[in-house]
N, C-alpha and C positions, 0 to 999 in steps of 0.2 A: 298384287294389284293390293289396290284399297279394295274396298267393299264403296268411301268415297269417291265421285265426281270431283274431285275437289278439295283436297285436305289442309288446301293455302286457307281457300277459305273457311275457314273451322274458323272457331274464335280463341286461341290461348286458352281462355278455360274451360270448355266445349275440350279441345285436345288433355287439357291436360287434369281432365274429371274419366274421359275416357281412357287413357292408358293408366290410372292409377287405377281404376277396375278391375284393370287388366290384370295389371301387377295384384295386389290386395286378389284378384281369385282364382291366382297361377298359383302366390302364398297356402290359400284354403285350401289345393286341391293337391300339392308335396306333404301340406302335415293331412291330407290322410289317411287313416290304414290303405293299406293295401287289395280291402275284400271291397270296399267301398267306390261306386261306382262313381268319376270322374263326369258328373255335371255337364261342364261345357269343356275334357279335352281339350289340354289349353300344350298341353306338351304332348296327344297325340295328332292334330292338327297342325299343321302347318302353316294357315292362313292367319294366325294368331298372332303367330311369333313374327310374320311381313307386316303385319296393319304396327303392333306395338313397333313396331321400326319404323312404319314406313312416320309417326306421329311422333317419336321418339327426331326424328332426327327433321320432321319442322319446329317442335321445341329448340332446340340447340341451335336450329337459323335463324329462328327469333331472337336469342341471347336467352332462354325462357333457363333458368332451377326447379332441379327436380330429381330426383331417383332413378335413376331408371333402373329395368327390369334384366332379373341376373339372369338367366333363361341357364 
């Protein structure tokens, strides 16, 4: 379930920015050492992936070009 009431009402620019932020944070957390705390826990909490998948599906539906997150 998305955290947004209606993700379809979000602007394309906003969706792209949020999807990019999740992708960048995932890369950052993946590059941290095992001893460092993962601030956002993108791999720990499944709702991050669910949210990103919903954003990507909406961007696909709008015909947007973007780099998908490699989970």
